[in-house]
N, C-alpha and C positions, 0 to 999 in steps of 0.2 A: 376369280379364285383368290385365296388369301396369300399372305406372306409375299406379295409382290410377284406372284406367278404370272407369267405372260406367255402367249403363244405366238409363234411366227409360222410362216407357210409350211415348213416341214414339221412344225410342232416339236422342235428339239429344244428342251428346257435344260437349264443348268441349276441343279439343286445343291447349293454349297452350304453345308451346316444348316442354318435355319433360314437361309434365303434361297429363293428361286431366281435364276438369272438366265436369260436367253443367251445362247452361244454368240449371237451377233452383237451382244452388248459387252462381251467379255473384253476387258482392256488389253489382254495379251493377244487377241485374235481379231484381225480385221476382216475375217471371212463373213460374207453375207450369205447365210444359209437360205435356200429357197427351194420350193418344189417347182420344177419346170412346168410351163403351161401345158405342154403336151401330156403331162401325167397328172394333172389335177383331178382326173377322173378315177383316182385310186378307189373311190367308193364303189366303182363298178365291180370290184373284186368279189364282194359279197354284200349286196344291199348297199348300206351307207357306211361300211367299215372304213375307218380312217386311222392311220398310224399316229400315235403320239409317243414321245420319248422323254423321260426325265433322267438326269444324270445325278448320282449321289456319290461324290468322291469318298472312298473308304480306305482305311489302313494307312500306316505311315508312308506307303508307296503312292498315295493319292490316285488309286485305281478308280477308273470310271465304272462303278457299278451302275447299271442302267435298268430303269423300269420302262418297259415298252407295253403299250396297251392299245386295244381297239376302243376308240372313243364312243362307238355305238353301244357295245355290250359292257364296257368298263372292265373286261377281263384282261389280265396283265400277266407278263412274265418278268421275273427278276433275272437279269443277265449278269453273271459273274459277281455274286455276293461274296467278296473276299473277306469281309469282316465288318466290324462296327454295326452289328445287327440292330441295335436300338435306333440308329440313324436311318437305316433302311426301313424299319418298321414305321418310324415317324413319317417318312416320305410317303409310304403306302397310305397311311391314314390321311395325310394332307391331300393327296391326290384323289382319295375316295375311289380307289380301284380295287378289284378283287383278284388277287394273285391265283393263277391256276397252275403254274409250273416255274421251275428254275431252269435256265439255260446256261450252259458252260461253254465258253470258247476253248479253254484249255485248262490243264491241271496244275498250274503254278499257284503257290500259296496266296498271292495277292488277288487272285481271281476266284479261287475255289475254297478258300479257308473257312468261310462261314456257311458253305452250301449245306452240309449235313445237318447242322443245327437249325438253320432256317427252314429246311424242308420238313424237319420234325415239328417245329413250332407252328408252321402253317398247314401241315398235313398235305403237302403237294409233292409231285414227282420231280426228279432231276433228269433233264435230257441233255446229252452231250457230256464230254466232247467225243472225239473218235476213240475207239478202243485202244489205239496205240498209246493213249495217255494213261492206261490202267496202272502202270507202275508209279507214275507221278501222283495220281489220286490216292493210291493205296499208301503212299509215303508222305502224305500231307503233314502228319504229326512231326515227323523228322524234319521236314522242310521248315515248319514253324519253330522248332527248337533252335535251328541255326540262326534265326532272327530274334530269338528271345521272346517268342509269342507262345502263349499258353491257351489251352482249351480248344485246340483245333483237332477235328476228327477226320479220319479217312472218309473218302466218298466212293460209294458204289452207285453209279447212275442207274436210274430206272430204265433208261434207254440209251444205248450208244448210238452215235450218229455217224453216217458215212456220206461220201460224195453222192449227190443226187437225191438225198433224202429231203423231206420238207418237215417243218414244224409249224404248228398253228398256235395263234394267240387270239382267242375269240374268233372273229371272222377273218383275221389276217393270216396269210401264208408266207413263210420265209423259206427260201431255198438254202440248202446247206452246201458249202464248199469245204473240202478238206485241203487246208493250206499248211503243211508241216514246214519245219525249219526252225521256228522259235521253240516250238514244242512238237513232239512227234504226232500228237493227235489234235493239233489245233484246227478248229473249224471257224468258218465265217458265216454269218446269217444275213441273207440278202432279201430285202423287200422290194421287188422289182417295180410294183406300181408306184411307189413313192421315190424310186431311185435313191435308195438309202440302204446302207449296209453297216452292220456291227462287225468290225474287223479285228477286234481284240488286239493282240500285240504283233500283228503282221506288218502293217504300214502305219506310220505316224506322219504328222505334218513335218516334212523335211527330214524324216529318218525312217528306219525300219526296226523291227524287233531284234534284240540282242540274240546272238547264237552261240555264246560261249558257255551256256548252261548245258547240263546233261541232256543228250538227245538233240542238241542244236546242230543245224547245218545251214550255213550262210547261202551257199549256192542253191540249195533246195528252196529256201525261203524266197530268194530273189526270183527264181524261176516261177514259183507259185504266184507271186504278186503280179509278174508280167503276163503270165499265161491265164490266170483265173480272175484276178481282181481288176487290173487295169482294163481288160476288155469289157467290163460292165458298162463303161462309157464315161466320158468326161463330165457329164452332168450329175453323176452320182455323188452324193454326200456320204462320207464315211466317218464313223465314230470310232476312234482307236480306244485301246484300253487305258491310255494315259494321255493327258494333254487335250488340246482343242480338236474339234471336228475340222475336217478339211474336205476338199473335192478331189476327185481323181484327175481332173484336168490340171489342177495345181501340182499334184504330186508327179504326174507324168512329165510336166514341163520343168519342174524346179527341184525335185527330190534328187540329191546328188547320188544316192544309192541306186537309182533307177535309170540313170542315163547310159 
């Protein structure tokens, strides 16, 4: 692949401006991302389906917009396109994938600000977040104005998601968890065969999502992390909405908010 793109076991790539960099090579992160041996049979899910992920940092908030795809079909989902659409479109072209939907973890401006325009440009649906985020998504233009951002449109998802739903990307299936607290309708996307989850702004490496925003609830967030995310297992790699990937073992043992 071009522009220095590299794959590691979990196929988690870092796409920073014009460069692709694996998370395990990032200077600020000593994490060794891997797919546990017991789960290297992810292709058993549907034929030879295998998960790959690219990260495209967007907006002044350096939000981890993610492109997730089935390496067999090359069908992809764009997760949390907060803005900087030319950068996202450039990454799609470099990866040679075919976007089939947009997935939203929650309705904050840095995660959803570019969703309406990108959905229109690519003629694809938007799935997520949970319907409790409807006021946030309807109010995206006002959110943008508070940060001096222009051209942001409200979002009405094609499909709202709830606890227990699944979403598909090519031959891949992600389970949906509803984990409010940072935002009322925040959802998490879990790919069990790869022991990998897109956790948005719930848990970060050494921290958790802020809860001082409208609809925030710190106790609810911590309870959701402890009751829904941590039980996924220590071997799970999780990609937050900002910063480096981490493992649930690392966060269970060292995250001061989870002790």
